[in-house]
Each structure stands twice: as structure tokens, then as C-alpha cells.
Z-matrix of the N, CA and C atoms (Angstrom, degrees):
N
C 1 1.457
C 2 1.530 1 110.85
N 3 1.323 2 118.12 1 -46.04
C 4 1.459 3 121.03 2 -179.34
C 5 1.516 4 111.53 3 -62.73
N 6 1.330 5 116.19 4 -38.69
C 7 1.455 6 120.96 5 178.75
C 8 1.529 7 111.37 6 -61.98
N 9 1.330 8 116.62 7 -40.18
C 10 1.462 9 120.96 8 178.22
C 11 1.520 10 110.91 9 -63.63
N 12 1.309 11 116.91 10 -40.12
C 13 1.469 12 121.41 11 178.70
C 14 1.518 13 109.18 12 -65.13
N 15 1.330 14 117.64 13 -41.22
C 16 1.464 15 120.17 14 178.69
C 17 1.522 16 111.26 15 -63.09
N 18 1.333 17 117.65 16 -41.17
C 19 1.467 18 121.11 17 178.42
C 20 1.527 19 110.65 18 -63.16
N 21 1.314 20 117.15 19 -41.62
C 22 1.475 21 120.90 20 179.16
C 23 1.534 22 109.88 21 -64.62
N 24 1.325 23 116.34 22 -43.09
C 25 1.467 24 120.19 23 179.68
C 26 1.533 25 110.34 24 -65.25
N 27 1.333 26 117.04 25 -41.98
C 28 1.464 27 120.48 26 178.80
C 29 1.511 28 110.81 27 -64.03
N 30 1.324 29 117.13 28 -41.76
C 31 1.477 30 121.29 29 179.43
C 32 1.532 31 110.55 30 -63.23
N 33 1.329 32 116.49 31 -39.38
C 34 1.477 33 120.67 32 178.26
C 35 1.512 34 110.90 33 -64.77
N 36 1.337 35 116.65 34 -40.71
C 37 1.459 36 120.45 35 178.86
C 38 1.521 37 110.98 36 -65.22
N 39 1.321 38 117.80 37 -44.85
C 40 1.458 39 121.91 38 178.70
C 41 1.529 40 109.63 39 -62.16
N 42 1.324 41 116.66 40 -41.81
C 43 1.460 42 120.84 41 179.26
C 44 1.532 43 111.14 42 -63.10
N 45 1.328 44 116.28 43 -40.97
C 46 1.482 45 119.97 44 178.90
C 47 1.518 46 110.03 45 -66.81
N 48 1.340 47 117.46 46 -40.70
C 49 1.465 48 120.43 47 177.45
C 50 1.535 49 109.84 48 -63.55
N 51 1.328 50 117.30 49 -43.35
C 52 1.482 51 120.92 50 179.16
C 53 1.528 52 110.76 51 -60.18
N 54 1.326 53 115.57 52 -42.73
C 55 1.472 54 119.39 53 179.15
C 56 1.534 55 110.51 54 -63.73
N 57 1.332 56 116.76 55 -40.26
C 58 1.454 57 120.47 56 179.18
C 59 1.529 58 110.85 57 -66.30
N 60 1.322 59 116.82 58 -41.20
C 61 1.472 60 120.89 59 178.50
C 62 1.530 61 109.12 60 -61.41
N 63 1.332 62 117.83 61 -46.78
C 64 1.471 63 121.41 62 -179.65
C 65 1.528 64 110.20 63 -63.55
N 66 1.334 65 116.46 64 -45.05
C 67 1.473 66 120.04 65 -178.87
C 68 1.532 67 111.38 66 -62.26
N 69 1.311 68 117.66 67 -48.70
C 70 1.464 69 120.19 68 -179.10
C 71 1.526 70 111.02 69 -69.70
N 72 1.326 71 117.00 70 -35.22
C 73 1.458 72 119.82 71 176.19
C 74 1.525 73 111.29 72 -59.75
N 75 1.315 74 115.81 73 -46.21
C 76 1.469 75 120.43 74 179.18
C 77 1.533 76 110.86 75 -65.50
N 78 1.324 77 116.22 76 -44.93
C 79 1.455 78 120.85 77 -177.83
C 80 1.532 79 111.34 78 -59.61
N 81 1.330 80 116.52 79 -52.28
C 82 1.461 81 119.58 80 -177.16
C 83 1.527 82 111.98 81 -71.63
N 84 1.329 83 117.31 82 -32.64
C 85 1.462 84 119.68 83 175.87
C 86 1.532 85 110.00 84 -59.29
N 87 1.313 86 115.71 85 -46.29
C 88 1.480 87 119.81 86 178.77
C 89 1.513 88 110.95 87 -64.81
N 90 1.304 89 116.59 88 -41.91
C 91 1.456 90 122.05 89 -176.16
C 92 1.538 91 111.39 90 -64.29
N 93 1.339 92 116.21 91 -37.94
C 94 1.474 93 120.90 92 -178.35
C 95 1.514 94 113.03 93 -100.42
N 96 1.317 95 117.26 94 7.46
C 97 1.469 96 122.54 95 179.75
C 98 1.535 97 112.41 96 54.87
N 99 1.317 98 115.46 97 44.82
C 100 1.457 99 122.26 98 172.76
C 101 1.518 100 105.73 99 -110.87
N 102 1.306 101 117.57 100 137.03
C 103 1.467 102 119.77 101 -177.94
C 104 1.519 103 111.04 102 -57.94
N 105 1.347 104 115.00 103 132.18
C 106 1.454 105 120.45 104 179.16
C 107 1.527 106 111.41 105 -56.26
N 108 1.318 107 115.55 106 -41.25
C 109 1.467 108 119.60 107 -177.64
C 110 1.533 109 111.88 108 -62.79
N 111 1.322 110 116.19 109 -33.76
C 112 1.464 111 120.49 110 178.53
C 113 1.517 112 110.04 111 -72.16
N 114 1.331 113 117.16 112 -43.63
C 115 1.465 114 120.68 113 178.76
C 116 1.530 115 109.87 114 -58.35
N 117 1.322 116 116.96 115 -46.24
C 118 1.466 117 119.64 116 -177.66
C 119 1.524 118 111.55 117 -70.72
N 120 1.312 119 118.05 118 -29.37
C 121 1.469 120 121.02 119 174.74
C 122 1.522 121 109.89 120 -65.77
N 123 1.317 122 117.38 121 -43.14
C 124 1.465 123 120.85 122 179.07
C 125 1.530 124 109.44 123 -65.35
N 126 1.318 125 117.35 124 -43.87
C 127 1.464 126 120.64 125 178.45
C 128 1.532 127 110.60 126 -58.73
N 129 1.321 128 116.89 127 -45.21
C 130 1.460 129 120.22 128 -179.20
C 131 1.517 130 111.14 129 -64.35
N 132 1.318 131 116.66 130 -42.80
C 133 1.455 132 120.03 131 -178.65
C 134 1.530 133 111.54 132 -69.61
N 135 1.319 134 117.04 133 -36.35
C 136 1.456 135 120.56 134 -175.57
C 137 1.521 136 113.46 135 -76.58
N 138 1.339 137 116.64 136 -45.84
C 139 1.475 138 118.67 137 -170.77
C 140 1.528 139 113.91 138 -141.45
N 141 1.326 140 117.09 139 -1.24
C 142 1.468 141 121.37 140 -172.59
C 143 1.533 142 110.20 141 58.16
N 144 1.323 143 116.24 142 27.05
C 145 1.465 144 121.64 143 178.25
C 146 1.510 145 115.37 144 79.82
N 147 1.334 146 116.78 145 14.53
C 148 1.466 147 120.73 146 -178.75
C 149 1.529 148 110.91 147 -88.38
N 150 1.334 149 117.12 148 111.29
C 151 1.472 150 118.95 149 -178.28
C 152 1.523 151 113.59 150 -70.32
N 153 1.321 152 117.86 151 -12.74
C 154 1.464 153 121.67 152 179.29
C 155 1.529 154 112.83 153 -99.06
N 156 1.327 155 116.68 154 6.62
C 157 1.476 156 121.12 155 -177.73
C 158 1.514 157 110.12 156 -64.70
N 159 1.333 158 115.19 157 139.14
C 160 1.463 159 123.06 158 176.15
C 161 1.522 160 107.17 159 -136.15
N 162 1.326 161 117.28 160 127.14
C 163 1.459 162 120.55 161 178.87
C 164 1.529 163 110.57 162 -89.87
N 165 1.315 164 115.15 163 165.16
C 166 1.460 165 119.59 164 177.55
C 167 1.538 166 111.42 165 -66.51
N 168 1.349 167 116.86 166 -20.68
C 169 1.465 168 120.72 167 178.89
C 170 1.530 169 112.36 168 -86.20
N 171 1.356 170 116.79 169 -7.01
C 172 1.453 171 120.03 170 178.97
C 173 1.511 172 115.05 171 100.63
N 174 1.330 173 117.34 172 6.97
C 175 1.470 174 120.91 173 175.67
C 176 1.536 175 108.14 174 -75.45
N 177 1.339 176 115.73 175 144.20
C 178 1.452 177 120.67 176 -172.47
C 179 1.503 178 111.52 177 -133.33
N 180 1.325 179 116.30 178 145.91
C 181 1.452 180 123.90 179 168.83
C 182 1.504 181 115.37 180 87.25
N 183 1.291 182 114.94 181 -171.99
C 184 1.464 183 123.87 182 -173.92
C 185 1.523 184 111.52 183 -55.84
N 186 1.330 185 117.27 184 -45.14
C 187 1.462 186 120.37 185 -177.39
C 188 1.520 187 111.77 186 -104.99
N 189 1.335 188 115.75 187 15.02
C 190 1.462 189 123.15 188 172.64
C 191 1.534 190 112.02 189 51.35
N 192 1.312 191 115.73 190 62.32
C 193 1.450 192 121.65 191 -179.91
C 194 1.519 193 111.65 192 -80.20
N 195 1.305 194 115.64 193 131.13
C 196 1.458 195 122.02 194 172.91
C 197 1.530 196 107.68 195 -78.46
N 198 1.322 197 118.51 196 157.26
C 199 1.477 198 120.38 197 -178.08
C 200 1.530 199 113.35 198 -55.75
N 201 1.327 200 118.53 199 -42.85
C 202 1.468 201 120.63 200 -178.62
C 203 1.530 202 111.73 201 -65.10
N 204 1.337 203 116.54 202 -40.88
C 205 1.464 204 120.23 203 178.62
C 206 1.521 205 109.95 204 -65.24
N 207 1.329 206 115.89 205 -43.25
C 208 1.466 207 120.05 206 178.02
C 209 1.521 208 110.41 207 -59.54
N 210 1.306 209 117.65 208 -43.87
C 211 1.469 210 121.63 209 -179.70
C 212 1.537 211 110.15 210 -64.78
N 213 1.316 212 116.99 211 -43.01
C 214 1.474 213 120.84 212 179.47
C 215 1.521 214 111.15 213 -57.67
N 216 1.338 215 116.41 214 -40.34
C 217 1.461 216 121.01 215 -176.86
C 218 1.529 217 112.20 216 -99.33
N 219 1.328 218 115.86 217 19.48
C 220 1.472 219 123.92 218 172.29
C 221 1.529 220 113.52 219 55.22
N 222 1.301 221 115.92 220 48.64
C 223 1.454 222 121.99 221 175.65
C 224 1.526 223 107.68 222 -92.00
N 225 1.319 224 117.00 223 126.86
C 226 1.460 225 120.25 224 178.67
C 227 1.525 226 111.48 225 -95.84
N 228 1.324 227 117.93 226 -25.51
C 229 1.472 228 121.94 227 179.86
C 230 1.523 229 108.57 228 -136.82
N 231 1.329 230 117.30 229 101.74
C 232 1.457 231 120.50 230 -176.89
C 233 1.518 232 112.98 231 -66.24
N 234 1.327 233 117.73 232 -16.53
C 235 1.471 234 121.46 233 178.56
C 236 1.536 235 112.02 234 -83.05
N 237 1.319 236 116.94 235 -17.31
C 238 1.464 237 120.86 236 -179.87
C 239 1.526 238 109.16 237 -71.70
N 240 1.324 239 117.49 238 121.74
C 241 1.457 240 122.32 239 -174.42
C 242 1.531 241 110.66 240 -58.01
N 243 1.329 242 116.72 241 -47.92
C 244 1.464 243 120.60 242 -176.43
C 245 1.529 244 110.92 243 -59.85
N 246 1.327 245 116.19 244 -49.68
C 247 1.470 246 120.56 245 -178.97
C 248 1.527 247 111.79 246 -65.76
N 249 1.310 248 116.14 247 -42.63
C 250 1.460 249 121.20 248 -176.62
C 251 1.535 250 110.23 249 -64.12
N 252 1.312 251 115.92 250 -46.84
C 253 1.464 252 119.47 251 -178.50
C 254 1.528 253 110.05 252 -68.68
N 255 1.336 254 117.68 253 -40.44
C 256 1.465 255 120.04 254 177.63
C 257 1.525 256 110.56 255 -56.08
N 258 1.311 257 116.04 256 -49.70
C 259 1.458 258 119.63 257 -177.36
C 260 1.524 259 111.00 258 -68.05
N 261 1.321 260 118.04 259 -40.66
C 262 1.462 261 120.98 260 178.43
C 263 1.512 262 112.80 261 -61.33
N 264 1.338 263 116.25 262 -41.94
C 265 1.460 264 120.51 263 -179.85
C 266 1.531 265 109.70 264 -72.74
N 267 1.322 266 117.48 265 -39.18
C 268 1.469 267 120.24 266 176.48
C 269 1.527 268 109.81 267 -61.07
N 270 1.327 269 117.15 268 -39.00
C 271 1.460 270 121.27 269 177.38
C 272 1.528 271 110.86 270 -65.90
N 273 1.326 272 117.20 271 -42.16
C 274 1.468 273 120.12 272 176.51
C 275 1.541 274 110.48 273 -60.42
N 276 1.323 275 116.90 274 -42.94
C 277 1.478 276 120.54 275 179.64
C 278 1.522 277 109.92 276 -63.18
N 279 1.318 278 117.06 277 -42.11
C 280 1.468 279 120.85 278 178.78
C 281 1.525 280 110.28 279 -63.60
N 282 1.327 281 116.10 280 -43.77
C 283 1.472 282 120.41 281 178.94
C 284 1.533 283 110.90 282 -65.78
N 285 1.312 284 116.84 283 -36.66
C 286 1.471 285 120.61 284 177.39
C 287 1.522 286 109.74 285 -58.24
N 288 1.319 287 116.58 286 -45.79
C 289 1.453 288 120.93 287 179.82
C 290 1.530 289 110.96 288 -68.33
N 291 1.313 290 116.74 289 -41.74
C 292 1.450 291 121.44 290 179.29
C 293 1.535 292 111.37 291 -62.56
N 294 1.326 293 116.75 292 -36.27
C 295 1.471 294 122.21 293 -176.51
C 296 1.528 295 112.84 294 -98.00
N 297 1.334 296 116.06 295 16.21
C 298 1.469 297 122.48 296 178.00
C 299 1.526 298 112.38 297 51.87
N 300 1.352 299 115.69 298 37.62
C 301 1.465 300 120.11 299 175.88
C 302 1.501 301 115.73 300 82.50
N 303 1.323 302 118.21 301 -3.09
C 304 1.471 303 121.02 302 -179.51
C 305 1.542 304 108.58 303 -73.17
N 306 1.339 305 115.91 304 107.10
C 307 1.471 306 120.46 305 -175.70
C 308 1.518 307 112.34 306 -63.11
N 309 1.308 308 118.09 307 -33.36
C 310 1.472 309 120.62 308 179.23
C 311 1.521 310 110.10 309 -61.71
N 312 1.340 311 116.32 310 -48.75
C 313 1.469 312 120.13 311 179.18
C 314 1.524 313 111.12 312 -66.41
N 315 1.308 314 115.87 313 -39.74
C 316 1.452 315 121.27 314 -179.63
C 317 1.526 316 110.24 315 -59.58
N 318 1.320 317 117.27 316 -46.24
C 319 1.461 318 120.95 317 -178.84
C 320 1.525 319 111.30 318 -72.11
N 321 1.325 320 116.45 319 -37.27
C 322 1.459 321 119.46 320 175.08
C 323 1.515 322 110.63 321 -60.75
N 324 1.322 323 117.20 322 -41.05
C 325 1.459 324 121.39 323 178.76
C 326 1.519 325 111.29 324 -68.48
N 327 1.342 326 117.71 325 -33.77
C 328 1.460 327 121.33 326 179.42
C 329 1.528 328 110.02 327 -62.88
N 330 1.311 329 116.44 328 -41.47
C 331 1.466 330 120.10 329 -176.84
C 332 1.548 331 112.33 330 -85.02
N 333 1.317 332 117.36 331 -35.32
C 334 1.477 333 120.27 332 -172.73
C 335 1.517 334 113.70 333 -104.47
N 336 1.322 335 117.83 334 -14.65
C 337 1.447 336 121.27 335 -175.13
C 338 1.507 337 110.75 336 100.22
N 339 1.316 338 115.56 337 140.93
C 340 1.470 339 119.16 338 -175.15
C 341 1.513 340 113.52 339 -67.53
N 342 1.326 341 116.62 340 -28.31
C 343 1.473 342 120.00 341 178.96
C 344 1.522 343 112.11 342 -60.53
N 345 1.292 344 115.51 343 -45.27
C 346 1.476 345 119.99 344 -179.80
C 347 1.526 346 110.46 345 -65.42
N 348 1.319 347 117.24 346 -41.22
C 349 1.468 348 119.96 347 -178.86
C 350 1.523 349 110.87 348 -73.16
N 351 1.322 350 117.50 349 -34.93
C 352 1.470 351 119.31 350 174.57
C 353 1.523 352 110.55 351 -61.10
N 354 1.313 353 115.85 352 -42.87
C 355 1.457 354 121.84 353 -178.21
C 356 1.522 355 112.34 354 -71.15
N 357 1.361 356 117.10 355 -46.76
C 358 1.462 357 121.44 356 -171.22
C 359 1.524 358 114.55 357 -104.04
N 360 1.346 359 118.10 358 -11.24
C 361 1.452 360 120.84 359 -178.39
C 362 1.517 361 111.13 360 57.11
N 363 1.306 362 116.83 361 -140.33
C 364 1.462 363 120.72 362 -179.51
C 365 1.522 364 112.36 363 -66.68
N 366 1.324 365 117.43 364 -17.97
C 367 1.470 366 119.31 365 175.40
C 368 1.527 367 111.52 366 -60.49
N 369 1.339 368 116.11 367 -27.95
C 370 1.471 369 119.19 368 176.59
C 371 1.519 370 110.36 369 -62.27
N 372 1.325 371 116.70 370 -29.64
C 373 1.458 372 120.81 371 -178.93
C 374 1.516 373 112.69 372 -70.27
N 375 1.338 374 117.10 373 -8.26
C 376 1.465 375 118.64 374 178.73
C 377 1.533 376 110.98 375 -75.71
N 378 1.305 377 117.08 376 -13.03
C 379 1.455 378 119.57 377 171.63
C 380 1.525 379 107.39 378 -63.16
N 381 1.304 380 117.92 379 134.58
C 382 1.479 381 121.40 380 -177.46
C 383 1.514 382 111.47 381 -59.17
N 384 1.331 383 116.22 382 -43.63
C 385 1.461 384 120.32 383 -179.42
C 386 1.531 385 111.24 384 -60.89
N 387 1.317 386 115.96 385 -45.80
C 388 1.470 387 120.26 386 -178.44
C 389 1.528 388 109.80 387 -67.50
N 390 1.315 389 117.02 388 -46.02
C 391 1.466 390 120.97 389 178.89
C 392 1.523 391 110.67 390 -57.73
N 393 1.313 392 117.34 391 -46.39
C 394 1.477 393 120.95 392 -179.15
C 395 1.522 394 111.20 393 -63.80
N 396 1.335 395 116.47 394 -39.85
C 397 1.463 396 120.95 395 -179.96
C 398 1.538 397 110.37 396 -65.29
N 399 1.313 398 116.68 397 -49.66
C 400 1.478 399 120.71 398 -179.53
C 401 1.533 400 109.71 399 -60.61
N 402 1.316 401 117.70 400 -42.19
C 403 1.456 402 122.15 401 179.54
C 404 1.538 403 109.60 402 -62.64
N 405 1.312 404 117.53 403 -45.42
C 406 1.488 405 121.22 404 -179.18
C 407 1.512 406 110.95 405 -63.67
N 408 1.321 407 117.26 406 -47.39
C 409 1.481 408 119.03 407 -179.60
C 410 1.520 409 110.74 408 -65.19
N 411 1.322 410 117.67 409 -37.81
C 412 1.471 411 120.54 410 177.85
C 413 1.526 412 110.32 411 -61.96
N 414 1.337 413 116.51 412 -41.86
C 415 1.467 414 119.67 413 177.30
C 416 1.538 415 110.54 414 -62.21
N 417 1.332 416 117.06 415 -47.91
C 418 1.479 417 120.78 416 -179.33
C 419 1.514 418 111.32 417 -63.10
N 420 1.336 419 116.64 418 -38.50
C 421 1.461 420 121.27 419 177.59
C 422 1.517 421 110.54 420 -61.92
N 423 1.339 422 117.17 421 -47.54
C 424 1.472 423 120.09 422 179.37
C 425 1.530 424 111.16 423 -62.80
N 426 1.327 425 116.11 424 -40.33
C 427 1.465 426 119.77 425 177.62
C 428 1.536 427 110.13 426 -62.17
N 429 1.320 428 117.06 427 -47.00
C 430 1.469 429 121.07 428 179.08
C 431 1.517 430 111.10 429 -61.83
N 432 1.325 431 116.51 430 -41.64
C 433 1.470 432 121.05 431 178.75
C 434 1.521 433 110.21 432 -60.84
N 435 1.331 434 115.63 433 -45.15
C 436 1.460 435 120.80 434 -179.30
C 437 1.544 436 109.95 435 -62.00
N 438 1.317 437 117.89 436 -44.84
C 439 1.462 438 121.27 437 178.44
C 440 1.520 439 111.31 438 -61.85
N 441 1.318 440 117.26 439 -39.77
C 442 1.477 441 120.55 440 177.19
C 443 1.518 442 110.49 441 -63.28
N 444 1.327 443 117.24 442 -45.67
C 445 1.464 444 120.42 443 178.85
C 446 1.516 445 111.88 444 -60.93
N 447 1.328 446 117.11 445 -40.67
C 448 1.464 447 120.78 446 178.16
C 449 1.531 448 111.64 447 -64.06
N 450 1.337 449 116.09 448 -42.04
C 451 1.477 450 120.31 449 178.13
C 452 1.532 451 110.83 450 -64.32
N 453 1.341 452 116.03 451 -42.88
C 454 1.474 453 119.78 452 179.03
C 455 1.512 454 111.22 453 -62.76
N 456 1.329 455 115.31 454 -41.40
C 457 1.453 456 120.36 455 -178.87
C 458 1.525 457 110.76 456 -66.63
N 459 1.339 458 117.84 457 -40.63
C 460 1.449 459 122.11 458 178.64
C 461 1.541 460 110.37 459 -65.78
N 462 1.318 461 115.04 460 -35.77
C 463 1.471 462 120.67 461 -177.73
C 464 1.530 463 110.50 462 -67.59
N 465 1.317 464 117.89 463 -34.97
C 466 1.461 465 120.85 464 -175.89
C 467 1.528 466 112.40 465 -81.14
N 468 1.323 467 117.18 466 -11.96
C 469 1.480 468 119.62 467 -179.87
C 470 1.492 469 111.80 468 -85.12
């Protein structure tokens, strides 16, 4: 009986975290004029929406912020969903402008760092890790876009 209660409580916590991730993702996407579907694709690829995620490289939180990126965007707690998503989306918006809207370069820079992409351009994407990441986020973005279009179409009927 106690185990069942713990599972229900854990599921409720995960659901609340998921709702917060979606809410803040949408809020900051709109605020920084980054497509919501792209923000959620990056979140899914980076951490699957887990605010406690930590990578072996030291990236933390929902959008897997590295310490330098967090400092640049004035994040005091990388585990805080609101702060993490704000900084991640602000970084995406900055990369979008830096890469003249090219989503491939923007995503490559998100995973590899803008310095490498500035130096190597699309050649940086020849790294297997970068290529796989950009391909995965592109797939998730297209899926999210398709789901949005289906919802909009259902809403207008």
C-alpha cells in the first residue's frame, strides 16, 4: 500500500514538473520569438524535460546549461526550471541571430558551442555527435510542428 502511494506521489510530481517545463517553455519561446516547437524539441533532446538532469560534461537542468552559458545569461540556479528555460531560450535566440536563422547551425552551436560553429560553419556538423543531435532535434521539431498544425486544424473545425 505504501509503495502505491509513493508511486502516485512521484507521478504527480513528475506531472507537475512536466507542466512547468511546458509552461515556461511556451512563455520564454514567445518572449524571445523562438518557435515553441523548437524550444520543446531542444528540451526533449537535451533532458527529456528532467530538471534534475546532469550530463557527464557538467551541463545541468532541462536545457542542459553549461556553467559558462548559465553565467552569461545570469542564471543563479541551473536546476530552477524557470531560470534554466529562460536562459536556454535566450541562448537559442542569440544563436538564431548569430547564425542568420539557419536552424542547422543554430542547433550545432547549441550542442558544440558557438565558437566551434563560427570557426567551422557547417563543417562542424560533420562530427557524428553534432550531426546526430541536429538530426534528432530536427525530427522532434517537425513532429512538434505537425502536432501543432493538427491541433490548430481541429480547433478551427
